[in-house]
VODO-45270 format. One record per atom (N, C-alpha, C): residue number from 0; atom name; x, y, z. Coordinates in steps of 0.001 Angstrom, whole numbers, m for minus. Layout:
BEGIN
{num NUM&atomo CA&u X&v Y&w Z};
...
END
This chain:
BEGIN
{num 0&atomo N&u 24979&v m10613&w 2841};
{num 0&atomo CA&u 23952&v m11417&w 2208};
{num 0&atomo C&u 24182&v m12888&w 2556};
{num 1&atomo N&u 23129&v m13571&w 2913};
{num 1&atomo CA&u 23196&v m14974&w 3271};
{num 1&atomo C&u 23025&v m15839&w 2027};
{num 2&atomo N&u 23951&v m16740&w 1806};
{num 2&atomo CA&u 23860&v m17638&w 664};
{num 2&atomo C&u 23616&v m19051&w 1151};
{num 3&atomo N&u 22554&v m19655&w 643};
{num 3&atomo CA&u 22245&v m21038&w 1008};
{num 3&atomo C&u 22802&v m21937&w m81};
{num 4&atomo N&u 23717&v m22831&w 255};
{num 4&atomo CA&u 24322&v m23686&w m773};
{num 4&atomo C&u 23305&v m24693&w m1313};
{num 5&atomo N&u 23444&v m25013&w m2579};
{num 5&atomo CA&u 22591&v m26001&w m3230};
{num 5&atomo C&u 22913&v m27381&w m2674};
{num 6&atomo N&u 21907&v m28140&w m2374};
{num 6&atomo CA&u 22099&v m29466&w m1807};
{num 6&atomo C&u 22534&v m30438&w m2911};
{num 7&atomo N&u 23654&v m31080&w m2726};
{num 7&atomo CA&u 24188&v m32008&w m3729};
{num 7&atomo C&u 23479&v m33349&w m3612};
{num 8&atomo N&u 22777&v m33735&w m4660};
{num 8&atomo CA&u 22070&v m35007&w m4695};
{num 8&atomo C&u 22933&v m36064&w m5363};
{num 9&atomo N&u 22696&v m37307&w m4988};
{num 9&atomo CA&u 23388&v m38401&w m5665};
{num 9&atomo C&u 22842&v m38515&w m7082};
{num 10&atomo N&u 23652&v m39016&w m7982};
{num 10&atomo CA&u 23190&v m39209&w m9347};
{num 10&atomo C&u 22203&v m40378&w m9388};
{num 11&atomo N&u 21551&v m40540&w m10528};
{num 11&atomo CA&u 20590&v m41634&w m10685};
{num 11&atomo C&u 21261&v m42978&w m10463};
{num 12&atomo N&u 22438&v m43155&w m11044};
{num 12&atomo CA&u 23164&v m44419&w m10916};
{num 12&atomo C&u 23619&v m44658&w m9478};
{num 13&atomo N&u 24120&v m43602&w m8824};
{num 13&atomo CA&u 24574&v m43734&w m7434};
{num 13&atomo C&u 23396&v m44051&w m6505};
{num 14&atomo N&u 22240&v m43463&w m6787};
{num 14&atomo CA&u 21041&v m43751&w m5988};
{num 14&atomo C&u 20630&v m45205&w m6154};
{num 15&atomo N&u 20627&v m45692&w m7393};
{num 15&atomo CA&u 20230&v m47082&w m7639};
{num 15&atomo C&u 21228&v m48048&w m6992};
{num 16&atomo N&u 22512&v m47711&w m7047};
{num 16&atomo CA&u 23528&v m48554&w m6418};
{num 16&atomo C&u 23378&v m48547&w m4895};
{num 17&atomo N&u 23051&v m47376&w m4343};
{num 17&atomo CA&u 22841&v m47249&w m2893};
{num 17&atomo C&u 21650&v m48109&w m2442};
{num 18&atomo N&u 20587&v m48128&w m3230};
{num 18&atomo CA&u 19378&v m48880&w m2867};
{num 18&atomo C&u 19420&v m50334&w m3327};
{num 19&atomo N&u 20522&v m50770&w m3886};
{num 19&atomo CA&u 20643&v m52159&w m4334};
{num 19&atomo C&u 20682&v m53125&w m3165};
{num 20&atomo N&u 21137&v m52665&w m2026};
{num 20&atomo CA&u 21146&v m53473&w m808};
{num 20&atomo C&u 19695&v m53670&w m353};
{num 21&atomo N&u 19195&v m54928&w m273};
{num 21&atomo CA&u 17789&v m55163&w 83};
{num 21&atomo C&u 17397&v m54616&w 1456};
{num 22&atomo N&u 18280&v m54668&w 2423};
{num 22&atomo CA&u 17965&v m54142&w 3754};
{num 22&atomo C&u 17803&v m52625&w 3706};
{num 23&atomo N&u 18679&v m51954&w 2973};
{num 23&atomo CA&u 18617&v m50504&w 2837};
{num 23&atomo C&u 17349&v m50089&w 2082};
{num 24&atomo N&u 17011&v m50859&w 1027};
{num 24&atomo CA&u 15810&v m50566&w 243};
{num 24&atomo C&u 14555&v m50786&w 1086};
{num 25&atomo N&u 14557&v m51830&w 1905};
{num 25&atomo CA&u 13394&v m52119&w 2748};
{num 25&atomo C&u 13150&v m50996&w 3752};
{num 26&atomo N&u 14209&v m50509&w 4407};
{num 26&atomo CA&u 14033&v m49409&w 5361};
{num 26&atomo C&u 13625&v m48130&w 4635};
{num 27&atomo N&u 14170&v m47910&w 3428};
{num 27&atomo CA&u 13783&v m46743&w 2626};
{num 27&atomo C&u 12286&v m46786&w 2315};
{num 28&atomo N&u 11792&v m47946&w 1885};
{num 28&atomo CA&u 10377&v m48079&w 1522};
{num 28&atomo C&u 9494&v m47934&w 2751};
{num 29&atomo N&u 9885&v m48528&w 3875};
{num 29&atomo CA&u 9081&v m48411&w 5092};
{num 29&atomo C&u 9034&v m46971&w 5595};
{num 30&atomo N&u 10165&v m46275&w 5545};
{num 30&atomo CA&u 10188&v m44865&w 5946};
{num 30&atomo C&u 9350&v m44015&w 4992};
{num 31&atomo N&u 9443&v m44329&w 3699};
{num 31&atomo CA&u 8663&v m43600&w 2696};
{num 31&atomo C&u 7167&v m43797&w 2932};
{num 32&atomo N&u 6759&v m45036&w 3154};
{num 32&atomo CA&u 5337&v m45326&w 3387};
{num 32&atomo C&u 4838&v m44615&w 4648};
{num 33&atomo N&u 5640&v m44587&w 5697};
{num 33&atomo CA&u 5258&v m43889&w 6933};
{num 33&atomo C&u 5125&v m42384&w 6671};
{num 34&atomo N&u 6049&v m41828&w 5896};
{num 34&atomo CA&u 5997&v m40404&w 5563};
{num 34&atomo C&u 4754&v m40083&w 4740};
{num 35&atomo N&u 4469&v m40901&w 3727};
{num 35&atomo CA&u 3305&v m40646&w 2882};
{num 35&atomo C&u 2004&v m40825&w 3662};
{num 36&atomo N&u 1969&v m41800&w 4568};
{num 36&atomo CA&u 765&v m41979&w 5394};
{num 36&atomo C&u 554&v m40784&w 6312};
{num 37&atomo N&u 1640&v m40212&w 6810};
{num 37&atomo CA&u 1509&v m39067&w 7716};
{num 37&atomo C&u 1020&v m37818&w 6984};
{num 38&atomo N&u 1237&v m37736&w 5678};
{num 38&atomo CA&u 771&v m36581&w 4893};
{num 38&atomo C&u m411&v m36957&w 4010};
{num 39&atomo N&u m1024&v m38110&w 4249};
{num 39&atomo CA&u m2089&v m38617&w 3381};
{num 39&atomo C&u m3288&v m37681&w 3325};
{num 40&atomo N&u m3611&v m37041&w 4426};
{num 40&atomo CA&u m4773&v m36154&w 4438};
{num 40&atomo C&u m4632&v m35024&w 3425};
{num 41&atomo N&u m3418&v m34736&w 3009};
{num 41&atomo CA&u m3188&v m33646&w 2069};
{num 41&atomo C&u m3411&v m34052&w 621};
{num 42&atomo N&u m3405&v m35362&w 324};
{num 42&atomo CA&u m3587&v m35750&w m1066};
{num 42&atomo C&u m4662&v m36811&w m1239};
{num 43&atomo N&u m5563&v m36919&w m288};
{num 43&atomo CA&u m6621&v m37922&w m329};
{num 43&atomo C&u m7963&v m37233&w m168};
{num 44&atomo N&u m8962&v m37641&w m951};
{num 44&atomo CA&u m10297&v m37084&w m807};
{num 44&atomo C&u m10864&v m37450&w 551};
{num 45&atomo N&u m11561&v m36543&w 1168};
{num 45&atomo CA&u m12116&v m36790&w 2494};
{num 45&atomo C&u m13174&v m37882&w 2436};
{num 46&atomo N&u m13094&v m38797&w 3395};
{num 46&atomo CA&u m14064&v m39886&w 3456};
{num 46&atomo C&u m13627&v m41141&w 2717};
{num 47&atomo N&u m12567&v m41052&w 1928};
{num 47&atomo CA&u m12089&v m42198&w 1143};
{num 47&atomo C&u m10622&v m42465&w 1449};
{num 48&atomo N&u m10238&v m42414&w 2721};
{num 48&atomo CA&u m8835&v m42450&w 3099};
{num 48&atomo C&u m8065&v m43666&w 2604};
{num 49&atomo N&u m8691&v m44844&w 2532};
{num 49&atomo CA&u m7949&v m46039&w 2125};
{num 49&atomo C&u m8527&v m46695&w 879};
{num 50&atomo N&u m9212&v m45948&w 52};
{num 50&atomo CA&u m9812&v m46490&w m1160};
{num 50&atomo C&u m8993&v m46031&w m2364};
{num 51&atomo N&u m8233&v m46939&w m2989};
{num 51&atomo CA&u m7376&v m46521&w m4112};
{num 51&atomo C&u m8161&v m46019&w m5306};
{num 52&atomo N&u m9432&v m46385&w m5419};
{num 52&atomo CA&u m10229&v m45922&w m6561};
{num 52&atomo C&u m10594&v m44453&w m6432};
{num 53&atomo N&u m10427&v m43875&w m5246};
{num 53&atomo CA&u m10780&v m42479&w m5011};
{num 53&atomo C&u m9548&v m41591&w m4846};
{num 54&atomo N&u m8457&v m41997&w m5433};
{num 54&atomo CA&u m7217&v m41219&w m5369};
{num 54&atomo C&u m7441&v m39841&w m5991};
{num 55&atomo N&u m6928&v m38812&w m5351};
{num 55&atomo CA&u m7083&v m37450&w m5859};
{num 55&atomo C&u m6355&v m37265&w m7194};
{num 56&atomo N&u m5344&v m38084&w m7442};
{num 56&atomo CA&u m4574&v m37985&w m8686};
{num 56&atomo C&u m5253&v m38710&w m9849};
{num 57&atomo N&u m6362&v m39384&w m9604};
{num 57&atomo CA&u m6973&v m40277&w m10596};
{num 57&atomo C&u m7210&v m39604&w m11946};
{num 58&atomo N&u m7641&v m38381&w m11988};
{num 58&atomo CA&u m7896&v m37697&w m13251};
{num 58&atomo C&u m6716&v m36896&w m13745};
{num 59&atomo N&u m5561&v m37029&w m13121};
{num 59&atomo CA&u m4401&v m36191&w m13459};
{num 59&atomo C&u m3301&v m36948&w m14176};
{num 60&atomo N&u m3569&v m38115&w m14712};
{num 60&atomo CA&u m2492&v m38925&w m15270};
{num 60&atomo C&u m1834&v m38305&w m16499};
{num 61&atomo N&u m2414&v m37237&w m17010};
{num 61&atomo CA&u m1775&v m36531&w m18120};
{num 61&atomo C&u m885&v m35389&w m17623};
{num 62&atomo N&u m823&v m35192&w m16310};
{num 62&atomo CA&u 11&v m34149&w m15721};
{num 62&atomo C&u 1463&v m34598&w m15647};
{num 63&atomo N&u 2389&v m33660&w m15454};
{num 63&atomo CA&u 3805&v m34042&w m15311};
{num 63&atomo C&u 4015&v m34922&w m14074};
{num 64&atomo N&u 4956&v m35847&w m14159};
{num 64&atomo CA&u 5197&v m36779&w m13063};
{num 64&atomo C&u 5634&v m36090&w m11785};
{num 65&atomo N&u 6277&v m34951&w m11890};
{num 65&atomo CA&u 6733&v m34277&w m10679};
{num 65&atomo C&u 5553&v m33863&w m9803};
{num 66&atomo N&u 4398&v m33610&w m10403};
{num 66&atomo CA&u 3220&v m33263&w m9619};
{num 66&atomo C&u 2638&v m34500&w m8928};
{num 67&atomo N&u 2678&v m35639&w m9596};
{num 67&atomo CA&u 2117&v m36864&w m9052};
{num 67&atomo C&u 2980&v m37430&w m7915};
{num 68&atomo N&u 4252&v m37042&w m7894};
{num 68&atomo CA&u 5196&v m37580&w m6905};
{num 68&atomo C&u 5846&v m36459&w m6097};
{num 69&atomo N&u 5092&v m35424&w m5792};
{num 69&atomo CA&u 5631&v m34264&w m5085};
{num 69&atomo C&u 6235&v m34632&w m3736};
{num 70&atomo N&u 5491&v m35356&w m2922};
{num 70&atomo CA&u 5972&v m35717&w m1589};
{num 70&atomo C&u 7079&v m36758&w m1654};
{num 71&atomo N&u 7004&v m37650&w m2635};
{num 71&atomo CA&u 8073&v m38623&w m2853};
{num 71&atomo C&u 9363&v m37896&w m3239};
{num 72&atomo N&u 9235&v m36906&w m4104};
{num 72&atomo CA&u 10385&v m36094&w m4521};
{num 72&atomo C&u 10993&v m35405&w m3306};
{num 73&atomo N&u 10166&v m34828&w m2442};
{num 73&atomo CA&u 10656&v m34145&w m1253};
{num 73&atomo C&u 11330&v m35130&w m292};
{num 74&atomo N&u 10743&v m36310&w m120};
{num 74&atomo CA&u 11317&v m37351&w 735};
{num 74&atomo C&u 12714&v m37738&w 252};
{num 75&atomo N&u 12862&v m37939&w m1049};
{num 75&atomo CA&u 14177&v m38293&w m1614};
{num 75&atomo C&u 15158&v m37131&w m1497};
{num 76&atomo N&u 14677&v m35913&w m1690};
{num 76&atomo CA&u 15539&v m34739&w m1577};
{num 76&atomo C&u 16136&v m34620&w m178};
{num 77&atomo N&u 15321&v m34903&w 845};
{num 77&atomo CA&u 15810&v m34822&w 2224};
{num 77&atomo C&u 16894&v m35854&w 2504};
{num 78&atomo N&u 16911&v m36942&w 1725};
{num 78&atomo CA&u 17904&v m38005&w 1900};
{num 78&atomo C&u 19015&v m37962&w 848};
{num 79&atomo N&u 19068&v m36874&w 89};
{num 79&atomo CA&u 20088&v m36659&w m959};
{num 79&atomo C&u 20063&v m37741&w m2024};
{num 80&atomo N&u 18881&v m38224&w m2383};
{num 80&atomo CA&u 18748&v m39260&w m3408};
{num 80&atomo C&u 18030&v m38704&w m4628};
{num 81&atomo N&u 18350&v m39245&w m5789};
{num 81&atomo CA&u 17658&v m38892&w m7024};
{num 81&atomo C&u 16307&v m39604&w m7030};
{num 82&atomo N&u 15212&v m38863&w m7138};
{num 82&atomo CA&u 13885&v m39469&w m7004};
{num 82&atomo C&u 13544&v m40381&w m8167};
{num 83&atomo N&u 14035&v m40106&w m9351};
{num 83&atomo CA&u 13747&v m40961&w m10508};
{num 83&atomo C&u 14453&v m42305&w m10337};
{num 84&atomo N&u 15706&v m42282&w m9900};
{num 84&atomo CA&u 16436&v m43523&w m9668};
{num 84&atomo C&u 15834&v m44341&w m8538};
{num 85&atomo N&u 15394&v m43653&w m7471};
{num 85&atomo CA&u 14779&v m44359&w m6337};
{num 85&atomo C&u 13462&v m45002&w m6756};
{num 86&atomo N&u 12667&v m44280&w m7530};
{num 86&atomo CA&u 11387&v m44840&w m7997};
{num 86&atomo C&u 11624&v m46030&w m8921};
{num 87&atomo N&u 12584&v m45887&w m9820};
{num 87&atomo CA&u 12898&v m46974&w m10746};
{num 87&atomo C&u 13376&v m48215&w m9993};
{num 88&atomo N&u 14217&v m48022&w m8985};
{num 88&atomo CA&u 14725&v m49150&w m8198};
{num 88&atomo C&u 13591&v m49826&w m7432};
{num 89&atomo N&u 12681&v m49038&w m6865};
{num 89&atomo CA&u 11531&v m49612&w m6165};
{num 89&atomo C&u 10668&v m50431&w m7117};
{num 90&atomo N&u 10421&v m49907&w m8308};
{num 90&atomo CA&u 9573&v m50609&w m9275};
{num 90&atomo C&u 10225&v m51906&w m9756};
{num 91&atomo N&u 11528&v m51892&w m9936};
{num 91&atomo CA&u 12239&v m53097&w m10381};
{num 91&atomo C&u 12226&v m54159&w m9292};
{num 92&atomo N&u 12610&v m53772&w m8085};
{num 92&atomo CA&u 12734&v m54741&w m6993};
{num 92&atomo C&u 11391&v m55272&w m6509};
{num 93&atomo N&u 10337&v m54458&w m6564};
{num 93&atomo CA&u 9023&v m54901&w m6094};
{num 93&atomo C&u 8163&v m55484&w m7210};
{num 94&atomo N&u 8552&v m55259&w m8459};
{num 94&atomo CA&u 7780&v m55790&w m9582};
{num 94&atomo C&u 6450&v m55083&w m9760};
{num 95&atomo N&u 6377&v m53825&w m9390};
{num 95&atomo CA&u 5153&v m53023&w m9484};
{num 95&atomo C&u 5462&v m51733&w m10231};
{num 96&atomo N&u 4446&v m51176&w m10866};
{num 96&atomo CA&u 4567&v m49861&w m11500};
{num 96&atomo C&u 3637&v m48924&w m10752};
{num 97&atomo N&u 4163&v m47818&w m10261};
{num 97&atomo CA&u 3384&v m46867&w m9480};
{num 97&atomo C&u 3039&v m45651&w m10333};
{num 98&atomo N&u 1744&v m45358&w m10461};
{num 98&atomo CA&u 1302&v m44215&w m11255};
{num 98&atomo C&u 1302&v m42923&w m10441};
{num 99&atomo N&u 1166&v m43055&w m9117};
{num 99&atomo CA&u 1242&v m41882&w m8243};
{num 99&atomo C&u 1685&v m42347&w m6855};
{num 100&atomo N&u 1965&v m41392&w m5988};
{num 100&atomo CA&u 2477&v m41748&w m4667};
{num 100&atomo C&u 1416&v m42410&w m3793};
{num 101&atomo N&u 141&v m42220&w m4086};
{num 101&atomo CA&u m922&v m42904&w m3327};
{num 101&atomo C&u m778&v m44414&w m3457};
{num 102&atomo N&u m420&v m44882&w m4647};
{num 102&atomo CA&u m286&v m46321&w m4881};
{num 102&atomo C&u 880&v m46914&w m4106};
{num 103&atomo N&u 1875&v m46108&w m3771};
{num 103&atomo CA&u 2991&v m46607&w m2968};
{num 103&atomo C&u 2529&v m46989&w m1571};
{num 104&atomo N&u 1474&v m46328&w m1103};
{num 104&atomo CA&u 930&v m46618&w 221};
{num 104&atomo C&u m55&v m47778&w 156};
{num 105&atomo N&u m940&v m47773&w m833};
{num 105&atomo CA&u m2045&v m48732&w m869};
{num 105&atomo C&u m1701&v m50089&w m1434};
{num 106&atomo N&u m857&v m50128&w m2430};
{num 106&atomo CA&u m704&v m51357&w m3191};
{num 106&atomo C&u m79&v m52507&w m2418};
{num 107&atomo N&u 921&v m52224&w m1598};
{num 107&atomo CA&u 1608&v m53279&w m843};
{num 107&atomo C&u 1679&v m52921&w 634};
{num 108&atomo N&u 1518&v m53925&w 1484};
{num 108&atomo CA&u 1721&v m53706&w 2915};
{num 108&atomo C&u 3205&v m53867&w 3229};
{num 109&atomo N&u 3612&v m53501&w 4435};
{num 109&atomo CA&u 5015&v m53637&w 4830};
{num 109&atomo C&u 5458&v m55099&w 4811};
{num 110&atomo N&u 4554&v m56010&w 5183};
{num 110&atomo CA&u 4882&v m57444&w 5166};
{num 110&atomo C&u 5109&v m57930&w 3741};
{num 111&atomo N&u 4271&v m57477&w 2808};
{num 111&atomo CA&u 4438&v m57876&w 1409};
{num 111&atomo C&u 5740&v m57328&w 834};
{num 112&atomo N&u 6116&v m56139&w 1225};
{num 112&atomo CA&u 7379&v m55550&w 767};
{num 112&atomo C&u 8536&v m56429&w 1229};
{num 113&atomo N&u 8534&v m56823&w 2503};
{num 113&atomo CA&u 9591&v m57677&w 3045};
{num 113&atomo C&u 9668&v m59011&w 2339};
{num 114&atomo N&u 8514&v m59609&w 2032};
{num 114&atomo CA&u 8504&v m60897&w 1347};
{num 114&atomo C&u 8991&v m60793&w m94};
{num 115&atomo N&u 8601&v m59726&w m772};
{num 115&atomo CA&u 9063&v m59560&w m2159};
{num 115&atomo C&u 10559&v m59317&w m2233};
{num 116&atomo N&u 11085&v m58554&w m1286};
{num 116&atomo CA&u 12531&v m58293&w m1290};
{num 116&atomo C&u 13311&v m59548&w m867};
{num 117&atomo N&u 12681&v m60435&w m110};
{num 117&atomo CA&u 13326&v m61693&w 280};
{num 117&atomo C&u 13239&v m62721&w m843};
{num 118&atomo N&u 12465&v m62447&w m1878};
{num 118&atomo CA&u 12372&v m63356&w m3015};
{num 118&atomo C&u 11105&v m64186&w m3047};
{num 119&atomo N&u 10243&v m64006&w m2056};
{num 119&atomo CA&u 8975&v m64732&w m2044};
{num 119&atomo C&u 7894&v m63809&w m2571};
{num 120&atomo N&u 7424&v m64092&w m3761};
{num 120&atomo CA&u 6404&v m63236&w m4406};
{num 120&atomo C&u 5032&v m63505&w m3812};
{num 121&atomo N&u 4320&v m62461&w m3442};
{num 121&atomo CA&u 2962&v m62604&w m2927};
{num 121&atomo C&u 2045&v m61592&w m3518};
END
């Protein structure tokens, strides 16, 4: 019988400490945004690809957070990071609150992310 070992994830605190480095957090966010953009067709209504008001999650805000951040959770899992700690660190460092993973793509551009992490708010 083949046994697949459980993947050991970093704890919430270890994830937040790992992402405390601004350069590491910036590459994490840029990779995350690229990943979410590549899978955008799966969670975006057709014809409204870049319109945040037409997010497919818009009527689901009463659903569990794991459903709203499914791809984000998978992205963090592949990197052995705790998704709650990574999301919390992103929200603290960027000064934004994300209701779903669509907002991680739409709300800030890569340039704005770099400026906010450098300390220049825009």
